C-alpha positions in Angstrom: -229.0 64.8 -46.1 -229.3 63.1 -49.6 -227.9 59.8 -48.1 -230.5 60.0 -45.3 -233.4 60.4 -47.7 -232.3 57.2 -49.5 -231.7 55.2 -46.3 -235.1 56.0 -44.7 -237.2 54.3 -47.6 -234.8 51.3 -47.6 -235.2 50.9 -43.8 -238.9 51.1 -44.1 -239.0 48.5 -46.9 -236.7 46.1 -44.9 -239.1 46.3 -41.9 -242.2 45.5 -43.8 -243.5 41.9 -43.8 -244.7 40.5 -47.1 -247.7 38.1 -47.3 -245.3 35.4 -48.4 -243.2 35.8 -45.2 -246.4 35.6 -43.1 -247.6 32.5 -45.0 -244.3 30.7 -44.2 -245.0 31.2 -40.5 -248.4 29.4 -40.7 -248.4 25.6 -40.2 -248.9 23.6 -43.4 -251.4 21.2 -41.8 -254.3 21.5 -39.3 -253.1 18.2 -37.9 -249.8 16.5 -37.0 -248.5 14.1 -39.7 -246.8 11.9 -37.1 -250.1 11.6 -35.2 -251.9 10.8 -38.5 -249.5 7.9 -39.2 -250.2 6.5 -35.7 -254.0 6.7 -36.4 -253.4 4.8 -39.6 -251.3 2.2 -37.8 -248.2 2.9 -39.8 -244.8 2.4 -38.3 -241.8 3.9 -40.2 -238.5 2.1 -40.2 -234.9 2.9 -40.9 -234.0 1.8 -44.4 -230.4 0.8 -45.3 -228.9 1.1 -48.8 -227.5 -2.3 -49.9 -223.7 -2.5 -49.8 -221.8 -1.4 -52.9 -224.6 0.8 -54.2 -223.3 4.3 -54.7 -226.6 6.3 -54.7 -228.7 8.1 -52.1 -232.2 7.4 -51.0 -232.9 11.2 -51.5 -231.2 14.3 -52.9 -232.2 17.8 -51.9 -232.0 20.7 -54.2 -233.4 23.9 -52.7 -237.0 23.2 -51.5 -237.2 20.1 -53.7 -236.5 16.5 -52.5 -236.0 13.8 -55.2 -236.5 10.3 -53.8 -234.9 7.3 -55.5 -237.0 4.4 -56.6 -238.1 2.2 -53.7 -239.5 -1.3 -53.6 -242.0 -3.2 -51.5 -239.6 -4.9 -49.1 -239.8 -4.1 -45.4 -237.1 -4.5 -42.8 -239.5 -6.9 -41.0 -239.4 -9.3 -43.9 -242.7 -8.4 -45.6 -242.2 -8.3 -49.4 -244.0 -8.5 -52.7 -242.2 -10.2 -55.6 -243.3 -11.4 -59.0 -245.2 -10.2 -62.0 -248.6 -8.6 -62.0 -250.9 -10.6 -64.3 -249.0 -13.9 -63.5 -247.8 -14.1 -60.0 -249.7 -11.4 -58.2 -253.3 -10.1 -58.3 -254.2 -6.4 -58.6 -255.0 -6.4 -54.9 -251.6 -7.8 -54.0 -250.0 -5.2 -56.3 -252.0 -2.4 -54.5 -250.6 -3.7 -51.2 -247.1 -3.7 -52.7 -247.5 -0.1 -53.8 -248.8 0.8 -50.3 -245.8 -0.8 -48.7 -243.5 1.1 -51.1 -245.3 4.3 -50.0 -244.5 3.5 -46.3 -240.9 3.0 -47.3 -240.8 6.4 -49.0 -242.4 8.0 -46.0 -239.5 6.4 -44.0 -237.0 8.0 -46.3 -238.8 11.4 -46.0 -238.8 11.1 -42.2 -235.0 10.3 -42.2 -234.2 13.2 -44.5 -236.5 15.8 -42.9 -236.8 14.7 -39.3 -240.3 16.0 -39.4 -242.9 15.0 -42.0 -244.9 18.2 -41.2 -242.2 19.9 -43.5 -243.7 18.2 -46.6 -245.4 21.0 -48.5 -246.6 18.9 -51.5 -246.1 15.6 -53.2 -245.3 16.9 -56.7 -244.7 13.9 -59.0 -244.7 10.1 -58.7 -243.4 7.6 -61.2 -244.8 4.1 -60.5 -243.2 1.2 -62.4 -245.0 -2.1 -62.2 -243.3 -5.5 -62.8 -246.0 -6.8 -65.2 -246.7 -9.3 -67.9 -246.8 -7.8 -71.4 -250.6 -8.0 -71.6 -251.2 -6.5 -68.1 -253.2 -3.2 -68.4 -254.1 -2.2 -64.9 -250.9 -0.4 -63.8 -252.8 2.6 -62.4 -254.9 0.3 -60.1 -251.6 -1.0 -58.7 -250.0 2.4 -58.1 -253.2 3.6 -56.5 -251.9 1.9 -53.4 -249.2 4.5 -53.3 -251.3 7.4 -54.2 -254.1 6.6 -51.8 -251.7 6.4 -48.9 -250.1 9.8 -49.8 -253.6 11.4 -49.8 -254.5 9.6 -46.5 -251.4 11.0 -44.9 -251.0 14.5 -46.4 -254.6 15.3 -47.5 -254.8 17.7 -50.5 -251.0 18.1 -50.3 -250.7 14.4 -51.2 -252.4 14.7 -54.5 -249.7 14.6 -57.2 -249.0 14.2 -60.9 -248.2 10.6 -61.7 -247.2 8.1 -64.3 -247.9 4.3 -63.9 -246.1 2.1 -66.4 -245.3 -1.5 -66.9 -241.7 -2.9 -66.9 -240.5 -6.3 -68.1 -238.4 -6.6 -64.9 -237.6 -4.7 -61.7 -234.6 -5.3 -59.4 -235.0 -8.3 -57.1 -238.2 -9.3 -58.9 -240.1 -6.7 -56.8 -243.7 -6.2 -57.8 -243.1 -2.4 -58.3 -240.7 0.4 -57.9 -241.8 3.9 -57.1 -239.9 7.2 -57.1 -241.2 10.6 -56.2 -240.5 14.3 -56.1 -241.5 16.3 -53.0 -241.6 20.1 -52.2 -240.5 20.7 -48.7 -240.4 23.6 -46.3 -236.9 24.6 -45.3 
């Protein structure tokens, strides 16, 4: 009888749904992210890691996805190279950061299969290939941030750093990495 008294409360507790469990059943968005990309005219592509590089585009740890730095080169040949403040204008830098955002969305799609699993863009590190006296790094990286907000709405608003670098691989205009919370 004593064992039965202990089992009944345990059974009842295991049958109860918590608000957290119910919340996980709700969709994250009131629209489809894939449809949103189509509305914005954004086509994602399959990115390939250059031969000999022993890193991954993304590493998952629990519900967190860490994306390696990506640059503004597209598989179709579009690319932005050079230094901001010498070779490129702020507007060109903005477009470079936007292309980098599209590349990162491509990585997310490849990793998750469904961009509707993105719960929140947590942190972005934007590195700008810039002349030493260039001071508008945030205006460049806004190209990335603005697109994340266009795609994910409030969930696209993130913490961010925008800094200048004396050089970036392949003379790319920028390199941007990010941390994303995902739904399992």
